[in-house]
C-alpha positions, -999 to +999 in steps of 0.1 A: -688-638-299-718-651-277-718-662-242-732-695-232-739-699-194-734-733-182-759-744-155-749-738-119-750-774-110-722-781-136-700-753-127-701-757-089-667-771-076-668-806-059-668-808-023-632-807-007-619-837+006-603-833+042-569-832+029-577-805+004-595-781+028-565-758+027-570-751-009-589-716-014-606-731-044-628-751-020-634-724+006-668-707+010-669-673-010-670-654+020-640-671+037-622-666+003-630-629+001-621-623+038-587-639+035-581-622+001-586-588+017-566-596+047-536-606+025-544-573+004-538-554+037-504-572+044-494-563+009-504-528+013-482-525+043-453-540+023-458-515-005-458-487+022-427-499+037-408-502+003-416-465-004-406-455+030-373-471+024-370-451-009-382-419+006-359-420+036-330-409+016-347-377+006-359-370+040-323-374+054-309-356+024-296-323+041-279-339+073-266-368+052-252-345+026-236-323+051-220-352+072-206-372+042-198-340+022-219-347-008-226-323-036-261-322-053-248-337-083-233-367-063-266-370-043-288-371-075-266-399-088-266-418-056-306-413-054-307-429-088-283-457-080-311-479-066-330-478-100-300-492-118-303-526-102-342-520-097-348-526-133-321-555-138-338-573-108-371-572-125-357-587-158-342-614-137-374-620-118-397-619-150-392-657-157-394-667-121-426-649-116-445-676-136-427-706-120-419-695-082-447-688-058-454-652-053-452-659-013-415-670-018-405-642-040-419-615-018-403-630+013-369-630-003-373-596-017-382-580+016-352-598+034-329-584+009-339-548+011-343-550+049-307-559+052-294-535+024-290-506+051-262-522+069-233-510+047-240-472+051-250-476+087-218-492+096-193-474+075-212-440+068-193-432+036-204-423+001-192-457-014-211-474+014-243-454+006-239-465-032-236-501-020-268-497+003-289-482-024-278-507-051-288-536-029-320-518-020-330-516-056-322-553-062-345-562-033-374-539-041-372-540-080-397-569-088-419-560-058-448-543-076-455-567-103-451-598-082-474-581-055-499-572-082-497-608-096-503-622-061-534-601-056-549-607-092-548-645-081-573-636-052-599-620-071-619-626-102-608-606-133-635-579-130-631-574-093-593-570-092-589-534-100-600-519-064-579-545-044-548-538-066-552-501-063-555-505-026-522-522-025-506-499-051-518-469-029-490-479-006-467-462-029-481-429-015-497-441+018-462-453+029-450-418+026-480-402+044-476-426+074-439-429+076-424-395+064-434-375+095-423-403+118-390-406+098-386-369+098-388-368+136-365-397+139-339-381+116-340-346+136-342-362+170-320-394+167-302-390+134-305-405+100-288-439+111-316-446+134-342-440+107-325-465+084-321-492+111-359-487+123-370-495+088-349-525+084-364-539+119-399-533+106-391-553+073-378-582+091-410-582+113-431-583+082-413-613+068-421-632+101-457-623+097-458-634+061-442-666+065-471-674+088-501-659+069-488-657+032-507-680+008-512-683-031-546-673-045-568-698-064-575-677-097-547-691-117-565-693-150-597-684-168-610-719-166-606-720-128-622-686-123-652-698-143-654-729-122-651-710-089-676-682-100-699-701-123-696-675-150-704-674-186-682-695-211-675-675-243-684-693-275-660-681-303-675-675-339-669-703-363-634-706-374-621-682-348-592-691-325-585-681-290-552-681-271-567-672-237-551-702-220-521-705-244-489-685-248-489-652-267-455-645-285-438-621-261-427-595-286-462-593-301-475-584-266-450-555-261-444-544-298-476-523-301-488-486-294-511-499-265-483-514-244-457-487-254-477-455-246-494-471-214-458-480-201-443-447-211-471-428-193-462-445-161-425-441-169-428-403-167-453-408-138-424-427-121-399-400-130-422-374-115-428-391-084-393-401-079-381-365-084-406-354-057-392-380-033-355-373-038-357-335-040-390-324-024-377-323+011-347-304+003-367-280-018-392-273+011-360-267+034-336-249+012-359-229-010-391-224+010-375-220+044-391-248+064-374-267+091-359-301+084-387-319+103-414-297+086-399-303+052-397-341+056-433-342+068-445-318+040-437-345+014-466-363+027-490-338+011-486-350-023-485-385-011-518-381+007-535-370-024-519-400-042-536-424-019-570-407-028-562-406-067-551-442-068-579-457-050-605-434-066-595-438-101-592-475-098-625-479-080-641-459-109-624-481-135-637-513-116-673-497-117-671-489-154-657-524-161-686-540-143-711-519-164-695-532-196-677-501-207-648-510-230-615-508-213-600-485-239-623-459-222-624-471-186-587-476-183-569-462-214-586-427-212-583-426-174-546-432-178-541-405-205-564-378-187-548-384-153-512-381-167-522-350-186-539-333-156-509-342-134-484-328-157-505-295-163-509-290-126-472-294-119-463-271-148-488-244-133-473-246-098-440-231-112-457-200-125-480-189-096-470-162-072-489-177-040-468-202-021-499-218-007-515-222-043-480-235-057-480-261-029-516-272-037-509-276-074-475-292-068-493-318-045-520-327-071-492-330-098-468-350-078-495-370-062-516-380-092-484-393-110-482-426-089-518-433-095-508-441-130-490-473-121-520-494-111-538-484-143-508-494-165-506-528-147-542-534-155-537-525-192-506-547-196-523-576-179-550-575-206-524-579-234-513-613-222-527-645-208-530-653-171-502-678-172-479-652-186-491-623-168-464-624-139-435-622-164-451-594-184-459-573-154-423-577-144-410-565-178-435-536-180-425-525-144-388-527-154-393-503-181-415-479-164-394-478-131-362-467-150-378-433-148-362-433-114-329-437-129-331-403-147-351-381-125-329-377-094-297-375-115-310-350-139-327-331-111-293-330-094-275-316-123-302-289-131-301-279-094-263-279-090-257-260-122-284-232-119-276-196-108-297-202-076-312-233-061-347-220-066-339-215-105-328-251-106-357-266-089-382-247-111-364-259-142-364-294-130-401-294-121-410-276-156-391-303-176-408-331-157-442-315-161-439-311-199-427-348-204-456-361-183-482-339-201-470-349-235-470-387-228-502-385-210-519-371-243-500-398-263-516-424-242-551-410-244-548-412-282-529-445-287-540-469-258-566-493-274-567-527-255-595-541-276-580-537-309-548-552-297-564-582-280-581-591-314-548-588-331-532-611-305-561-636-306-570-632-270-605-642-259-624-610-251 
């Protein structure tokens, strides 16, 4: 395939008439970029807030379990509860993501999960806690894919990895920022106050989003070429391209590239959810820290997660811009990062030094969420822009089901072990082995170029 560059005079968009001046397609590149990064910042905060809402249950685990008389097995199940509706909500949202504006979807989701705290705050019973977490899962389920789809529409395809990674870093940055604050609130004012505070912040974000939220202009490859004045691919004689058409859904997902990219993040999600659900209780019950210290310590793996997420995706973007095949820039990065995280977590269960164990644990738990943004990039390569929103939702629905299993299985292993320390060690080892194995499988089997050729997608 060769590239034919259209003269700039022919690719420049026409001047915007006055009534179209609000369309970002007609903005200056500087204004469009500045607005895109401003919205990326807003969406980063939303991602941070969503993970604070997930993590608050783990931070409040000890006093909440004592007050409501909840066993480890019951707590593990209720921690997994939100992921039951989490995946279902994404499947419901998948067809909507291609038809409804991301601005509207994000607003509705944030309102749902902000109000989800009310049952447990008002009634403070185990059934009420179940209802609250199920509602939280329904509201938060489609967040990541819809948010990524929204960001991708604000940046050209080869410049989207870093902003998407910045927003995705909210998975860990939210815990870095909110965990110490929530731990203090739980200790000083009770777990109910922490739940309500997060709800208030969520409603405030909705008000700002209604004012500033806007859809991006990069809605197709053709539009991107018009805006950027980039080269137009010329396909070989007799070749076909489906870059702006529909690729059959099951052809997109029924292949090793999609399967192992998503499974690598499935076990990454398993790993990080286990850390958020049981990490604070481990630091308090096994390592002997106070409740406030234990809640704050979970920020350590989260802090490394911010560095790993942004760093790995910035590296990917540089490799992409240098023309490195995405199998290497994205697929190999995904596989190697997953393998390194699993081996680090496994090693943390064998070392004698508590400090070294904490360092290794932080690297393993923190690198796991860095896999998500890379998987979204890979899945986005296997479909067309017009179908991308739905496919990101489906992939996210699969990978986030790791959160259904991790807290519940962790609760069983911890509750049935001879000592809590033995239970935590076994839960961490099982998780580490699974993450390592599927990191290696992703390294071997993820090959976007080969799959794009099979699907007929323009390279």
